KOLKOL-499807 format. One record per residue (C-alpha): residue in three letters; residue number from 1; z, x, y. Coordinates in steps of 0.001 Angstrom, whole numbers, plus 500000, padded with zeros to 6 digits. Example, Ala and Ser with C-alpha at 12.3 -4.5 7.8 and 13.67 -1.06 7.14 Angstrom:
// residues 2
<res = ALA, n = 1, z = 507800, x = 512300, y = 495500>
<res = SER, n = 2, z = 507140, x = 513670, y = 498940>
This chain:
// residues 366
<res = MET, n = 1, z = 534444, x = 856507, y = 574696>
<res = PRO, n = 2, z = 533580, x = 853132, y = 576288>
<res = GLY, n = 3, z = 535121, x = 850251, y = 574420>
<res = GLY, n = 4, z = 537468, x = 852506, y = 572436>
<res = PRO, n = 5, z = 536882, x = 854072, y = 569046>
<res = ALA, n = 6, z = 534688, x = 852283, y = 566563>
<res = GLY, n = 7, z = 536535, x = 850474, y = 563808>
<res = PRO, n = 8, z = 535891, x = 851028, y = 560121>
<res = LYS, n = 9, z = 532484, x = 849970, y = 558854>
<res = GLU, n = 10, z = 532565, x = 846515, y = 557310>
<res = ARG, n = 11, z = 531955, x = 846789, y = 553600>
<res = LYS, n = 12, z = 530176, x = 844472, y = 551241>
<res = PRO, n = 13, z = 532333, x = 842263, y = 549031>
<res = SER, n = 14, z = 533596, x = 844054, y = 545933>
<res = LEU, n = 15, z = 531256, x = 844414, y = 542980>
<res = THR, n = 16, z = 533458, x = 842079, y = 540950>
<res = SER, n = 17, z = 533189, x = 839455, y = 543683>
<res = ARG, n = 18, z = 529418, x = 839849, y = 543904>
<res = LEU, n = 19, z = 529043, x = 839579, y = 540150>
<res = GLY, n = 20, z = 531084, x = 836389, y = 540201>
<res = ASN, n = 21, z = 528996, x = 835021, y = 543042>
<res = ALA, n = 22, z = 525817, x = 835807, y = 541143>
<res = MET, n = 23, z = 527049, x = 833912, y = 538113>
<res = PHE, n = 24, z = 528640, x = 830927, y = 539849>
<res = GLY, n = 25, z = 526262, x = 830043, y = 542615>
<res = LYS, n = 26, z = 527768, x = 831670, y = 545731>
<res = LYS, n = 27, z = 524814, x = 833945, y = 546360>
<res = LYS, n = 28, z = 521113, x = 833316, y = 546522>
<res = GLU, n = 29, z = 519940, x = 835571, y = 543706>
<res = PRO, n = 30, z = 519559, x = 833386, y = 540588>
<res = THR, n = 31, z = 520317, x = 834287, y = 537035>
<res = PRO, n = 32, z = 517115, x = 834931, y = 535102>
<res = PRO, n = 33, z = 515147, x = 831799, y = 534148>
<res = PRO, n = 34, z = 513833, x = 831228, y = 530642>
<res = PRO, n = 35, z = 511153, x = 833836, y = 529927>
<res = ARG, n = 36, z = 507630, x = 832917, y = 530920>
<res = GLN, n = 37, z = 504384, x = 834612, y = 530015>
<res = GLN, n = 38, z = 503457, x = 835063, y = 533653>
<res = ASN, n = 39, z = 506385, x = 837289, y = 534578>
<res = ARG, n = 40, z = 506908, x = 839287, y = 531410>
<res = ARG, n = 41, z = 505885, x = 842572, y = 533058>
<res = LEU, n = 42, z = 507855, x = 842299, y = 536293>
<res = SER, n = 43, z = 510701, x = 844704, y = 537035>
<res = VAL, n = 44, z = 513476, x = 842109, y = 536899>
<res = SER, n = 45, z = 513407, x = 839079, y = 534625>
<res = GLY, n = 46, z = 512268, x = 836169, y = 536787>
<res = ASP, n = 47, z = 511372, x = 838554, y = 539619>
<res = THR, n = 48, z = 508848, x = 836791, y = 541811>
<res = HIS, n = 49, z = 509426, x = 836473, y = 545531>
<res = GLN, n = 50, z = 507878, x = 834052, y = 547974>
<res = SER, n = 51, z = 508074, x = 835038, y = 551600>
<res = PRO, n = 52, z = 509991, x = 832834, y = 554026>
<res = ILE, n = 53, z = 508359, x = 831921, y = 557315>
<res = GLY, n = 54, z = 508921, x = 834621, y = 559883>
<res = ASP, n = 55, z = 509911, x = 837322, y = 557399>
<res = PRO, n = 56, z = 508757, x = 840554, y = 559091>
<res = SER, n = 57, z = 508095, x = 842265, y = 555764>
<res = THR, n = 58, z = 505341, x = 839926, y = 554601>
<res = ALA, n = 59, z = 502328, x = 841915, y = 555743>
<res = GLY, n = 60, z = 499782, x = 841569, y = 552965>
<res = THR, n = 61, z = 498210, x = 844997, y = 553461>
<res = VAL, n = 62, z = 499664, x = 848177, y = 554972>
<res = THR, n = 63, z = 497700, x = 851411, y = 555472>
<res = ASP, n = 64, z = 498301, x = 854884, y = 556868>
<res = LYS, n = 65, z = 496224, x = 858056, y = 557063>
<res = ALA, n = 66, z = 496260, x = 861567, y = 558527>
<res = ASP, n = 67, z = 494349, x = 864835, y = 558358>
<res = ASN, n = 68, z = 495659, x = 868334, y = 559099>
<res = GLN, n = 69, z = 494793, x = 871916, y = 558184>
<res = TRP, n = 70, z = 496507, x = 871774, y = 554779>
<res = LEU, n = 71, z = 495802, x = 868289, y = 553491>
<res = LYS, n = 72, z = 494612, x = 864793, y = 554247>
<res = TYR, n = 73, z = 495832, x = 861516, y = 552861>
<res = PHE, n = 74, z = 495271, x = 857789, y = 552795>
<res = SER, n = 75, z = 498009, x = 855326, y = 551834>
<res = LEU, n = 76, z = 497420, x = 851682, y = 550929>
<res = SER, n = 77, z = 499830, x = 848922, y = 549920>
<res = ASN, n = 78, z = 498771, x = 845376, y = 548995>
<res = ALA, n = 79, z = 500924, x = 842345, y = 548284>
<res = GLY, n = 80, z = 500541, x = 840778, y = 544862>
<res = TYR, n = 81, z = 499439, x = 837288, y = 543926>
<res = GLU, n = 82, z = 501219, x = 834073, y = 542966>
<res = PRO, n = 83, z = 499260, x = 831537, y = 540885>
<res = ASP, n = 84, z = 500391, x = 828612, y = 543059>
<res = GLY, n = 85, z = 498861, x = 830237, y = 546124>
<res = THR, n = 86, z = 502203, x = 830822, y = 547850>
<res = LYS, n = 87, z = 502167, x = 833872, y = 550094>
<res = LYS, n = 88, z = 503964, x = 836686, y = 548298>
<res = THR, n = 89, z = 506128, x = 839257, y = 550027>
<res = ASN, n = 90, z = 504984, x = 842812, y = 549514>
<res = GLN, n = 91, z = 508113, x = 844463, y = 548118>
<res = ASP, n = 92, z = 506479, x = 847902, y = 547950>
<res = ALA, n = 93, z = 506909, x = 850492, y = 550685>
<res = PHE, n = 94, z = 505720, x = 854063, y = 551170>
<res = ILE, n = 95, z = 506246, x = 857102, y = 553357>
<res = SER, n = 96, z = 503472, x = 859544, y = 554199>
<res = ILE, n = 97, z = 504350, x = 862239, y = 556719>
<res = SER, n = 98, z = 501802, x = 865031, y = 556948>
<res = GLU, n = 99, z = 503940, x = 867186, y = 559262>
<res = PHE, n = 100, z = 507668, x = 866788, y = 558673>
<res = GLY, n = 101, z = 509071, x = 868822, y = 561545>
<res = ASP, n = 102, z = 506520, x = 871559, y = 560858>
<res = SER, n = 103, z = 502848, x = 871736, y = 559897>
<res = THR, n = 104, z = 503744, x = 873439, y = 556602>
<res = VAL, n = 105, z = 506003, x = 870627, y = 555348>
<res = SER, n = 106, z = 504753, x = 867216, y = 554202>
<res = VAL, n = 107, z = 506763, x = 864342, y = 552718>
<res = PHE, n = 108, z = 505388, x = 861502, y = 550590>
<res = GLY, n = 109, z = 506976, x = 858698, y = 548606>
<res = VAL, n = 110, z = 506520, x = 855247, y = 547084>
<res = PHE, n = 111, z = 509270, x = 852642, y = 546724>
<res = ASP, n = 112, z = 508729, x = 849554, y = 544567>
<res = GLY, n = 113, z = 511333, x = 846895, y = 545346>
<res = HIS, n = 114, z = 512508, x = 844275, y = 542859>
<res = GLY, n = 115, z = 514862, x = 841309, y = 542911>
<res = SER, n = 116, z = 515001, x = 838638, y = 545597>
<res = CYS, n = 117, z = 516042, x = 841209, y = 548233>
<res = GLY, n = 118, z = 513834, x = 843980, y = 546882>
<res = HIS, n = 119, z = 511651, x = 844084, y = 549979>
<res = PHE, n = 120, z = 514713, x = 844712, y = 552137>
<res = VAL, n = 121, z = 515912, x = 847469, y = 549801>
<res = SER, n = 122, z = 512552, x = 849275, y = 549748>
<res = ALA, n = 123, z = 512278, x = 848947, y = 553539>
<res = TYR, n = 124, z = 515799, x = 850369, y = 553879>
<res = VAL, n = 125, z = 514945, x = 853364, y = 551698>
<res = LYS, n = 126, z = 511650, x = 853917, y = 553536>
<res = ARG, n = 127, z = 513600, x = 854070, y = 556798>
<res = GLU, n = 128, z = 516588, x = 856102, y = 555613>
<res = PHE, n = 129, z = 515046, x = 858575, y = 553172>
<res = PRO, n = 130, z = 513348, x = 860806, y = 555770>
<res = LYS, n = 131, z = 516606, x = 860839, y = 557755>
<res = ALA, n = 132, z = 518435, x = 862092, y = 554683>
<res = LEU, n = 133, z = 516134, x = 865117, y = 554367>
<res = SER, n = 134, z = 516897, x = 868193, y = 556434>
<res = LYS, n = 135, z = 513850, x = 869159, y = 558475>
<res = SER, n = 136, z = 515348, x = 872501, y = 559428>
<res = LEU, n = 137, z = 516081, x = 873492, y = 555819>
<res = LEU, n = 138, z = 512645, x = 872426, y = 554623>
<res = LYS, n = 139, z = 511051, x = 874341, y = 557488>
<res = SER, n = 140, z = 513006, x = 877513, y = 556720>
<res = GLU, n = 141, z = 512193, x = 877313, y = 553013>
<res = SER, n = 142, z = 508527, x = 876637, y = 553723>
<res = ALA, n = 143, z = 508322, x = 879809, y = 555821>
<res = LYS, n = 144, z = 509500, x = 882008, y = 552949>
<res = ALA, n = 145, z = 507075, x = 883922, y = 550756>
<res = GLU, n = 146, z = 508895, x = 882357, y = 547802>
<res = PRO, n = 147, z = 510566, x = 879054, y = 548781>
<res = ASP, n = 148, z = 513852, x = 878332, y = 546999>
<res = LEU, n = 149, z = 512740, x = 875418, y = 544846>
<res = LYS, n = 150, z = 516257, x = 874818, y = 543545>
<res = ALA, n = 151, z = 517510, x = 874400, y = 547105>
<res = ILE, n = 152, z = 514710, x = 871975, y = 547894>
<res = GLY, n = 153, z = 515363, x = 870106, y = 544653>
<res = LYS, n = 154, z = 519042, x = 869784, y = 545548>
<res = LEU, n = 155, z = 518042, x = 868490, y = 548967>
<res = LEU, n = 156, z = 515914, x = 865803, y = 547333>
<res = ASN, n = 157, z = 518691, x = 864940, y = 544887>
<res = ASP, n = 158, z = 521182, x = 864578, y = 547720>
<res = ALA, n = 159, z = 518748, x = 862392, y = 549665>
<res = PHE, n = 160, z = 518265, x = 859987, y = 546732>
<res = VAL, n = 161, z = 521979, x = 859755, y = 545978>
<res = GLY, n = 162, z = 523020, x = 859674, y = 549623>
<res = VAL, n = 163, z = 520681, x = 856823, y = 550517>
<res = ASN, n = 164, z = 521873, x = 854903, y = 547464>
<res = ASN, n = 165, z = 525520, x = 855417, y = 548440>
<res = ARG, n = 166, z = 524918, x = 854255, y = 552000>
<res = LEU, n = 167, z = 523022, x = 851214, y = 550776>
<res = GLU, n = 168, z = 525916, x = 850266, y = 548499>
<res = VAL, n = 169, z = 528283, x = 849901, y = 551477>
<res = ASP, n = 170, z = 525730, x = 848545, y = 553968>
<res = LYS, n = 171, z = 526403, x = 844835, y = 554318>
<res = SER, n = 172, z = 523006, x = 844174, y = 555926>
<res = VAL, n = 173, z = 521199, x = 844416, y = 552565>
<res = ASP, n = 174, z = 522353, x = 842683, y = 549371>
<res = SER, n = 175, z = 521625, x = 845131, y = 546578>
<res = SER, n = 176, z = 523717, x = 843412, y = 543901>
<res = LEU, n = 177, z = 520716, x = 842311, y = 541867>
<res = SER, n = 178, z = 518009, x = 843978, y = 543935>
<res = GLY, n = 179, z = 516819, x = 847543, y = 544152>
<res = THR, n = 180, z = 513813, x = 849813, y = 544323>
<res = THR, n = 181, z = 512154, x = 852594, y = 542412>
<res = ALA, n = 182, z = 511716, x = 855848, y = 544289>
<res = VAL, n = 183, z = 509236, x = 858614, y = 543625>
<res = ALA, n = 184, z = 509317, x = 860933, y = 546614>
<res = GLY, n = 185, z = 509016, x = 864584, y = 547395>
<res = CYS, n = 186, z = 507598, x = 867272, y = 549595>
<res = ILE, n = 187, z = 504841, x = 869841, y = 549783>
<res = VAL, n = 188, z = 506046, x = 873093, y = 551343>
<res = GLY, n = 189, z = 504427, x = 876392, y = 552204>
<res = LYS, n = 190, z = 501192, x = 877775, y = 553544>
<res = SER, n = 191, z = 497905, x = 878424, y = 551792>
<res = GLY, n = 192, z = 498372, x = 880601, y = 548740>
<res = CYS, n = 193, z = 502054, x = 879712, y = 548443>
<res = ARG, n = 194, z = 502331, x = 875948, y = 548396>
<res = ARG, n = 195, z = 504740, x = 874095, y = 546144>
<res = VAL, n = 196, z = 505271, x = 870447, y = 545301>
<res = VAL, n = 197, z = 508847, x = 869336, y = 544656>
<res = MET, n = 198, z = 509003, x = 865733, y = 543434>
<res = GLY, n = 199, z = 511978, x = 863504, y = 542695>
<res = ASN, n = 200, z = 511797, x = 860306, y = 540679>
<res = ALA, n = 201, z = 514090, x = 857394, y = 539842>
<res = GLY, n = 202, z = 512368, x = 854461, y = 538141>
<res = ASP, n = 203, z = 508838, x = 853799, y = 536971>
<res = SER, n = 204, z = 506664, x = 854544, y = 539963>
<res = ARG, n = 205, z = 504694, x = 857704, y = 539296>
<res = ALA, n = 206, z = 503184, x = 860863, y = 540800>
<res = ILE, n = 207, z = 500382, x = 862960, y = 539308>
<res = ILE, n = 208, z = 498122, x = 865874, y = 540241>
<res = GLY, n = 209, z = 494396, x = 865895, y = 539517>
<res = TYR, n = 210, z = 493213, x = 869445, y = 538799>
<res = GLU, n = 211, z = 489992, x = 871087, y = 537622>
<res = ASP, n = 212, z = 490148, x = 873212, y = 534468>
<res = GLU, n = 213, z = 488076, x = 876302, y = 533655>
<res = GLU, n = 214, z = 485255, x = 874154, y = 532254>
<res = GLY, n = 215, z = 485078, x = 872016, y = 535384>
<res = ASN, n = 216, z = 486769, x = 868999, y = 533788>
<res = TYR, n = 217, z = 489410, x = 867083, y = 535710>
<res = LYS, n = 218, z = 492822, x = 866899, y = 534044>
<res = VAL, n = 219, z = 496251, x = 865414, y = 534783>
<res = LYS, n = 220, z = 499480, x = 867181, y = 535688>
<res = GLU, n = 221, z = 502395, x = 864736, y = 535646>
<res = LEU, n = 222, z = 504938, x = 865144, y = 538437>
<res = SER, n = 223, z = 507268, x = 862422, y = 537150>
<res = ASP, n = 224, z = 508382, x = 860765, y = 533939>
<res = ASP, n = 225, z = 508991, x = 856999, y = 533855>
<res = HIS, n = 226, z = 512608, x = 855948, y = 533361>
<res = LYS, n = 227, z = 512015, x = 853123, y = 530919>
<res = PRO, n = 228, z = 515202, x = 851733, y = 529322>
<res = ASP, n = 229, z = 513965, x = 852519, y = 525804>
<res = ARG, n = 230, z = 513393, x = 856206, y = 526606>
<res = GLU, n = 231, z = 515823, x = 857862, y = 524237>
<res = ASP, n = 232, z = 517990, x = 859680, y = 526776>
<res = GLU, n = 233, z = 518015, x = 856772, y = 529222>
<res = LYS, n = 234, z = 518943, x = 854279, y = 526516>
<res = ALA, n = 235, z = 521765, x = 856522, y = 525304>
<res = ARG, n = 236, z = 523286, x = 856605, y = 528775>
<res = VAL, n = 237, z = 523113, x = 852821, y = 529227>
<res = LEU, n = 238, z = 524668, x = 852240, y = 525814>
<res = SER, n = 239, z = 527434, x = 854740, y = 526593>
<res = TYR, n = 240, z = 528346, x = 852584, y = 529605>
<res = GLY, n = 241, z = 528541, x = 849471, y = 527439>
<res = GLY, n = 242, z = 525185, x = 848013, y = 528434>
<res = ARG, n = 243, z = 522459, x = 846594, y = 526229>
<res = VAL, n = 244, z = 518807, x = 847634, y = 526003>
<res = GLU, n = 245, z = 516518, x = 844985, y = 524537>
<res = PRO, n = 246, z = 513509, x = 842862, y = 525504>
<res = LEU, n = 247, z = 513508, x = 839225, y = 526489>
<res = ILE, n = 248, z = 513337, x = 836759, y = 523628>
<res = ASP, n = 249, z = 511063, x = 833722, y = 523757>
<res = GLU, n = 250, z = 511743, x = 830192, y = 522490>
<res = ASP, n = 251, z = 510661, x = 831205, y = 518986>
<res = GLY, n = 252, z = 513001, x = 834168, y = 518868>
<res = GLU, n = 253, z = 510193, x = 836692, y = 519355>
<res = PRO, n = 254, z = 510557, x = 839671, y = 521728>
<res = ILE, n = 255, z = 508289, x = 839671, y = 524773>
<res = GLY, n = 256, z = 507647, x = 842245, y = 527447>
<res = PRO, n = 257, z = 509372, x = 845590, y = 527970>
<res = HIS, n = 258, z = 512892, x = 846603, y = 527053>
<res = ARG, n = 259, z = 515404, x = 845758, y = 529767>
<res = VAL, n = 260, z = 518932, x = 846686, y = 530784>
<res = TRP, n = 261, z = 521573, x = 843950, y = 530345>
<res = LEU, n = 262, z = 525302, x = 843625, y = 530849>
<res = PRO, n = 263, z = 527211, x = 843495, y = 527554>
<res = ASN, n = 264, z = 527862, x = 839740, y = 527534>
<res = MET, n = 265, z = 525567, x = 838317, y = 530214>
<res = MET, n = 266, z = 521830, x = 837819, y = 530646>
<res = LEU, n = 267, z = 521913, x = 839981, y = 533769>
<res = PRO, n = 268, z = 520243, x = 841886, y = 535327>
<res = GLY, n = 269, z = 517250, x = 842254, y = 532971>
<res = LEU, n = 270, z = 516104, x = 845419, y = 534729>
<res = ALA, n = 271, z = 512986, x = 847055, y = 533263>
<res = MET, n = 272, z = 513994, x = 850584, y = 534313>
<res = ALA, n = 273, z = 517057, x = 852765, y = 533792>
<res = ARG, n = 274, z = 517161, x = 854475, y = 537203>
<res = SER, n = 275, z = 516740, x = 853004, y = 540664>
<res = ILE, n = 276, z = 518185, x = 852875, y = 544154>
<res = GLY, n = 277, z = 520359, x = 849799, y = 544635>
<res = ASP, n = 278, z = 520957, x = 847467, y = 541667>
<res = ASP, n = 279, z = 524735, x = 847636, y = 542075>
<res = ILE, n = 280, z = 525486, x = 845412, y = 539092>
<res = ALA, n = 281, z = 523129, x = 847368, y = 536822>
<res = ALA, n = 282, z = 524925, x = 850519, y = 537963>
<res = THR, n = 283, z = 528040, x = 849336, y = 536104>
<res = VAL, n = 284, z = 526143, x = 849900, y = 532838>
<res = GLY, n = 285, z = 524642, x = 853294, y = 533606>
<res = VAL, n = 286, z = 521639, x = 852631, y = 535854>
<res = HIS, n = 287, z = 521788, x = 855243, y = 538622>
<res = ALA, n = 288, z = 519822, x = 856807, y = 541465>
<res = VAL, n = 289, z = 520025, x = 860448, y = 540387>
<res = PRO, n = 290, z = 516399, x = 861635, y = 540376>
<res = GLU, n = 291, z = 514644, x = 863857, y = 537899>
<res = ILE, n = 292, z = 513176, x = 866769, y = 539847>
<res = MET, n = 293, z = 509886, x = 868442, y = 538977>
<res = THR, n = 294, z = 508344, x = 871435, y = 540743>
<res = TYR, n = 295, z = 504748, x = 872594, y = 540719>
<res = GLU, n = 296, z = 502895, x = 875537, y = 542260>
<res = LEU, n = 297, z = 499588, x = 874489, y = 543774>
<res = THR, n = 298, z = 496459, x = 876563, y = 543140>
<res = ASP, n = 299, z = 492837, x = 876293, y = 544190>
<res = LYS, n = 300, z = 492240, x = 874275, y = 541014>
<res = ASP, n = 301, z = 494503, x = 871445, y = 542211>
<res = LYS, n = 302, z = 492377, x = 868911, y = 544056>
<res = PHE, n = 303, z = 494574, x = 865898, y = 544840>
<res = MET, n = 304, z = 497856, x = 864104, y = 544251>
<res = VAL, n = 305, z = 498291, x = 860385, y = 543572>
<res = ILE, n = 306, z = 501600, x = 858570, y = 544046>
<res = ALA, n = 307, z = 501629, x = 854889, y = 543111>
<res = SER, n = 308, z = 503816, x = 851957, y = 542129>
<res = ASP, n = 309, z = 503614, x = 850465, y = 538660>
<res = GLY, n = 310, z = 501257, x = 847862, y = 540068>
<res = VAL, n = 311, z = 498726, x = 850641, y = 539415>
<res = TRP, n = 312, z = 500164, x = 852213, y = 536268>
<res = GLU, n = 313, z = 500765, x = 848977, y = 534357>
<res = PHE, n = 314, z = 497107, x = 848768, y = 533322>
<res = LEU, n = 315, z = 495519, x = 852075, y = 534391>
<res = SER, n = 316, z = 496200, x = 855390, y = 532661>
<res = ASN, n = 317, z = 496749, x = 858666, y = 534480>
<res = GLU, n = 318, z = 493347, x = 859832, y = 533265>
<res = GLN, n = 319, z = 491583, x = 856709, y = 534534>
<res = VAL, n = 320, z = 493105, x = 857104, y = 537987>
<res = VAL, n = 321, z = 492196, x = 860799, y = 538181>
<res = GLU, n = 322, z = 488608, x = 860006, y = 537218>
<res = MET, n = 323, z = 488360, x = 857242, y = 539816>
<res = VAL, n = 324, z = 489640, x = 859541, y = 542556>
<res = ARG, n = 325, z = 487339, x = 862371, y = 541400>
<res = GLN, n = 326, z = 484307, x = 860108, y = 541705>
<res = CYS, n = 327, z = 485197, x = 859460, y = 545352>
<res = GLY, n = 328, z = 484991, x = 863135, y = 546293>
<res = ASP, n = 329, z = 487362, x = 863900, y = 549157>
<res = ASP, n = 330, z = 487266, x = 860323, y = 550503>
<res = GLY, n = 331, z = 490911, x = 859346, y = 550079>
<res = GLU, n = 332, z = 490489, x = 855938, y = 551678>
<res = ARG, n = 333, z = 487722, x = 854945, y = 549291>
<res = ALA, n = 334, z = 489730, x = 856300, y = 546353>
<res = ALA, n = 335, z = 492915, x = 854418, y = 547243>
<res = ARG, n = 336, z = 491020, x = 851197, y = 547848>
<res = GLU, n = 337, z = 489127, x = 851461, y = 544557>
<res = VAL, n = 338, z = 492287, x = 852214, y = 542573>
<res = CYS, n = 339, z = 494063, x = 849241, y = 544138>
<res = ALA, n = 340, z = 491071, x = 846938, y = 543623>
<res = ARG, n = 341, z = 490708, x = 847953, y = 539979>
<res = SER, n = 342, z = 494430, x = 847467, y = 539421>
<res = TYR, n = 343, z = 494279, x = 844000, y = 540970>
<res = HIS, n = 344, z = 491356, x = 843071, y = 538721>
<res = GLU, n = 345, z = 493238, x = 844224, y = 535621>
<res = TRP, n = 346, z = 496315, x = 842215, y = 536558>
<res = ARG, n = 347, z = 494257, x = 839054, y = 537116>
<res = ALA, n = 348, z = 492557, x = 839542, y = 533754>
<res = GLU, n = 349, z = 495843, x = 839997, y = 531864>
<res = GLU, n = 350, z = 498501, x = 837994, y = 533732>
<res = GLU, n = 351, z = 498948, x = 834879, y = 535847>
<res = VAL, n = 352, z = 500695, x = 836906, y = 538544>
<res = VAL, n = 353, z = 499723, x = 840178, y = 540216>
<res = ASP, n = 354, z = 502363, x = 842764, y = 541082>
<res = ASP, n = 355, z = 502367, x = 844487, y = 544464>
<res = ILE, n = 356, z = 500075, x = 847517, y = 544374>
<res = THR, n = 357, z = 500600, x = 850729, y = 546337>
<res = CYS, n = 358, z = 498595, x = 853958, y = 546127>
<res = VAL, n = 359, z = 498902, x = 857170, y = 548145>
<res = VAL, n = 360, z = 496053, x = 859678, y = 547695>
<res = VAL, n = 361, z = 496588, x = 863206, y = 549044>
<res = HIS, n = 362, z = 493677, x = 865668, y = 549001>
<res = PHE, n = 363, z = 494552, x = 869365, y = 549208>
<res = LYS, n = 364, z = 492506, x = 871623, y = 551446>
<res = GLN, n = 365, z = 491749, x = 875175, y = 550357>
<res = SER, n = 366, z = 491639, x = 877993, y = 552870>
């Protein structure tokens, strides 16, 4: 091979070294500032990010759409808002692939980055996650009369964990105090035998809007938020020696959501118990292993919505389903209205606005 064999891949500094750097000023990610009202809902305490000049990830709005014989979708991602008018980096990312190696396989996902390098982490996962999935396996399972949902679920699990493991040793992205949520999965099969297999780590969310026997639209949840105070998640963090508690204001009163902390340090202040990245939080039980949910689509299932918590912070599942229903099969209008309503709610409640991403997938019946 020209140039001889490649040497070993250069690894990041050890976790102990990175933790020391975080605490003693050798890396750029700061320890959390005193709590402020304006950032009480953000994923990491003190987590606001202003984009440097020339940063390629600072596009304020990103869209994507496609239409095939099985489904059509529209994806929209908007950067949030800083009260001082500084341009904010959009740390959200999404994947929407209507034909993943075959017309009967589709892959969708939303990744909500957090921490000062969160936009690099979410971009990394957006790029690497599809590579981690096996197109040939998905295609073979999709062709079966009864796809092996356990096999597909394992494939998703391995993709989440594999991407996280590669990120941990990839020196190009600092994931010490930065990470991303991930809610991602696939739709496999032909008409009459289509399944959704969804994996989730964090607090982004996926839902189905379906019509019941009376013609009312209802919600089927495809994910369950991994909040630190969820009983099973909290138990795991505590078993690793971490703490789960909210920020405390100057008067000693709790503010905002429960967060994950190291035993004797005010780090990292993560408002979720699972994520990709977040190497320091991983020492106290935060991990990237997804919860997998499967669902068999029927003619009653009309659409799927996958969104970051920029949507779910102020809008309920039922509100989002109703908004999409009112837009008929116009996914672009639905995604734009959900994002606009979410933005309005953030401005009414907070000084900052989180990044907002919404993927609307309409199912075609045939």
